[in-house]
C-alpha positions as CSV (number, residue, x, y, z in Angstrom):
1,X,30.3,56.3,-50.5
2,X,27.9,59.3,-50.7
3,X,29.0,61.6,-53.5
4,X,29.6,65.2,-52.9
5,X,26.6,67.4,-53.6
6,X,26.4,69.6,-56.6
7,X,26.0,72.6,-54.4
8,X,29.1,71.8,-52.3
9,X,31.2,71.3,-55.4
10,X,30.2,74.5,-57.0
11,X,30.4,76.5,-53.8
12,X,34.0,75.3,-53.3
13,X,34.9,76.2,-56.9
14,X,33.2,79.7,-56.4
15,X,35.0,80.1,-53.1
16,X,38.6,79.6,-54.6
17,X,40.6,82.3,-56.3
18,X,44.3,82.8,-57.1
19,X,45.3,84.0,-53.7
20,X,47.5,87.1,-53.9
21,X,48.2,87.6,-50.1
22,X,48.6,84.7,-47.7
23,X,48.4,84.8,-44.0
24,X,52.0,83.7,-43.1
25,X,51.1,83.0,-39.6
26,X,48.7,80.2,-40.6
27,X,49.9,76.6,-41.5
28,X,48.0,73.9,-43.1
29,X,47.3,71.2,-40.6
30,X,49.3,68.0,-41.2
31,X,46.1,65.8,-41.7
32,X,44.8,68.2,-44.3
33,X,48.1,68.4,-46.0
34,X,48.4,64.5,-46.1
35,X,45.2,64.5,-47.9
36,X,46.4,66.9,-50.6
37,X,49.5,64.9,-51.0
38,X,47.4,61.8,-51.7
39,X,45.4,63.8,-54.1
40,X,48.7,64.7,-56.0
41,X,49.5,60.9,-56.1
42,X,46.1,60.0,-57.5
43,X,46.4,62.4,-60.3
44,X,45.8,60.8,-63.7
45,X,48.5,61.1,-66.4
46,X,48.9,60.0,-70.0
47,X,49.5,56.3,-70.2
48,X,49.6,56.4,-66.4
49,X,53.3,57.1,-66.5
50,X,53.3,59.8,-63.8
51,X,56.5,61.6,-65.2
52,X,56.7,63.9,-62.2
53,X,58.0,64.7,-58.7
54,X,56.1,66.9,-56.4
55,X,58.6,69.1,-54.4
56,X,56.9,70.3,-51.2
57,X,58.7,73.3,-49.8
58,X,58.0,74.4,-46.2
59,X,61.5,75.5,-45.1
60,X,61.4,79.3,-44.8
61,X,64.9,80.0,-45.9
62,X,64.4,77.8,-48.9
63,X,61.2,79.6,-49.8
64,X,63.1,82.9,-49.6
65,X,65.7,81.6,-52.0
66,X,63.0,80.5,-54.5
67,X,61.2,83.9,-54.2
68,X,64.2,85.6,-55.5
69,X,63.8,83.8,-58.7
70,X,60.0,84.1,-58.8
71,X,59.7,87.9,-59.6
72,X,59.9,88.5,-55.9
73,X,56.2,87.3,-55.5
74,X,55.3,87.2,-51.8
75,X,53.1,84.1,-52.3
76,X,56.2,81.9,-52.5
77,X,57.4,82.9,-49.0
78,X,54.1,83.7,-47.2
79,X,52.3,80.5,-48.0
80,X,52.2,77.5,-45.7
81,X,53.4,74.9,-48.4
82,X,54.9,75.6,-51.7
83,X,54.6,72.9,-54.3
84,X,57.1,72.7,-57.1
85,X,55.8,70.5,-60.0
86,X,58.9,69.0,-61.5
87,X,58.7,66.8,-64.6
88,X,61.1,64.6,-66.5
89,X,63.4,66.4,-69.0
90,X,63.3,63.5,-71.3
91,X,61.2,60.2,-71.4
92,X,63.5,57.0,-71.6
93,X,62.9,53.3,-72.0
94,X,64.1,52.9,-68.5
95,X,61.4,55.1,-67.1
96,X,58.8,53.0,-69.0
97,X,60.3,49.8,-67.9
98,X,60.2,51.0,-64.3
99,X,56.4,51.9,-64.7
100,X,55.8,48.5,-66.3
101,X,57.6,46.6,-63.5
102,X,55.6,48.6,-60.9
103,X,52.3,48.0,-62.6
104,X,53.0,44.2,-62.9
105,X,53.9,44.1,-59.1
106,X,50.7,46.1,-58.1
107,X,48.3,44.0,-60.4
108,X,50.0,40.6,-59.8
109,X,50.8,40.0,-63.4
110,X,54.0,39.2,-65.5
111,X,55.6,42.2,-67.1
112,X,55.6,40.2,-70.3
113,X,51.8,40.5,-70.5
114,X,52.3,44.2,-71.1
115,X,54.8,43.9,-73.9
116,X,52.5,45.4,-76.4
117,X,51.6,48.3,-74.2
118,X,55.3,48.8,-73.5
119,X,56.1,48.9,-77.2
120,X,53.3,51.4,-77.9
121,X,54.6,53.9,-75.4
122,X,58.2,53.6,-76.6
123,X,57.2,54.2,-80.1
124,X,55.2,57.1,-79.3
125,X,57.0,59.2,-76.5
126,X,60.5,57.8,-76.6
127,X,61.4,57.3,-80.4
128,X,58.3,58.8,-81.9
129,X,57.7,62.5,-82.9
130,X,56.5,63.3,-79.3
131,X,59.7,61.8,-78.0
132,X,61.6,64.7,-79.5
133,X,59.8,67.0,-77.1
134,X,59.0,64.7,-74.3
135,X,59.7,67.5,-71.9
136,X,56.7,69.3,-73.3
137,X,54.6,66.3,-73.0
138,X,55.7,65.8,-69.3
139,X,54.9,69.5,-68.6
140,X,51.3,69.0,-69.9
141,X,50.9,66.2,-67.3
142,X,52.0,68.6,-64.5
143,X,49.1,70.9,-65.4
144,X,46.8,68.0,-65.0
145,X,48.2,67.5,-61.4
146,X,48.0,71.2,-60.8
147,X,44.3,71.4,-61.6
148,X,43.6,68.3,-59.5
149,X,45.5,69.8,-56.6
150,X,43.7,73.2,-56.7
151,X,40.3,71.5,-56.9
152,X,41.1,69.2,-54.0
153,X,42.4,72.2,-52.0
154,X,39.2,74.2,-52.6
155,X,37.2,71.2,-51.4
156,X,39.2,71.3,-48.1
157,X,39.0,75.1,-47.9
158,X,42.7,75.6,-48.5
159,X,43.7,78.5,-50.6
160,X,46.1,78.2,-53.5
161,X,47.8,80.3,-56.2
162,X,49.2,78.7,-59.4
163,X,52.5,80.2,-60.4
164,X,54.3,80.4,-63.7
165,X,56.2,83.4,-63.0
166,X,59.6,81.9,-62.0
167,X,63.0,81.0,-63.5
168,X,63.0,77.2,-64.0
169,X,66.7,76.9,-64.5
170,X,67.3,78.6,-61.2
171,X,64.8,76.5,-59.4
172,X,66.4,73.4,-60.9
173,X,69.8,74.4,-59.5
174,X,68.4,75.3,-56.0
175,X,66.4,72.1,-55.7
176,X,69.0,69.9,-57.4
177,X,66.6,68.8,-60.1
178,X,68.8,68.6,-63.2
179,X,71.1,65.7,-61.9
180,X,68.0,63.7,-61.4
181,X,66.7,64.3,-64.9
182,X,63.8,66.6,-63.8
183,X,62.9,70.3,-64.4
184,X,60.5,72.6,-62.7
185,X,57.4,73.1,-64.9
186,X,54.9,75.1,-62.8
187,X,54.4,75.7,-59.1
188,X,51.5,76.4,-56.6
189,X,51.4,78.2,-53.3
190,X,49.0,76.8,-50.7
191,X,47.9,78.1,-47.3
192,X,45.2,80.5,-46.0
193,X,44.2,83.9,-47.4
194,X,45.0,87.1,-45.6
195,X,42.0,89.2,-44.5
196,X,43.9,92.0,-46.3
197,X,43.7,90.4,-49.6
198,X,41.2,92.5,-51.6
199,X,41.0,89.9,-54.4
200,X,39.1,87.5,-52.2
201,X,36.1,89.7,-52.2
202,X,36.1,90.6,-56.0
203,X,33.4,88.9,-58.1
204,X,34.8,86.0,-60.1
205,X,34.9,86.8,-63.8
206,X,34.1,84.0,-66.1
207,X,32.2,84.0,-69.5
208,X,28.7,82.5,-69.4
209,X,28.3,78.9,-69.7
210,X,26.7,79.3,-73.2
211,X,29.8,81.2,-74.3
212,X,32.2,78.4,-73.5
213,X,30.3,75.1,-73.4
214,X,29.0,73.7,-76.7
215,X,26.8,70.5,-76.6
216,X,26.7,68.7,-79.9
C-alpha cells in the first residue's frame, strides 16, 4: 500500500477548521460515511478496551432536540451527521471480561492465556485509584476517537466541528444513555461548509513549530 504523501497530509490538515456554518442542503455520501464509521471503530484506546459508543444522529427532529441543549449552536442541526461520543460511566469487571472474551475469539486463543492482562486491568481501572474516576478515563479515550475522526474526515474532505458546549445530562436523557451505563463526553458535527462561513477563509492560527515542539 502506497503511503499518503507528506504534502497531501499537511494540505488536508491545513484545509480543515472548526466549521461554524454548515450547508444544510448537503449530505455526506453513504460510502464516505461508512469509511468514517470504520475510522471510528479503528481508533486506538487504552488497553484496547474501547469504552465507548458512537451515536450517529441524522434524524432532523432529534438533532433539533439536541440543539436546544447545545447552547442553540446551529452546527448541531445543520450538519449532515452529528456524532455523540458516549463513554462508560464506570468500568466494571464485566466490561473487561467481555473484552477478554472477544479478544480470545478474534485471535483464536483461550481467555485463560490473558489472565495476567485481565488482572492488571482490573487492578488499575476497576479497583485501583483510576477506578474511582473511571468515567474521566473513559472520556479521555473519547478524545482520542474525536481526533482520529476529524483527521480522517479532513483526508476525505469532510468538514467537522468538535463540540463541548452541550448539557451531557440532557443528552443522556434524550438518547437513553444512562440506563445503558453511558454518558455523552464530547460531540462532533460533520458535513460540508457553507460558502457563507467566513471562518473558512481566515488564516489558521498556530504557534510556530519551534515554539511547541521540542526535540531532546
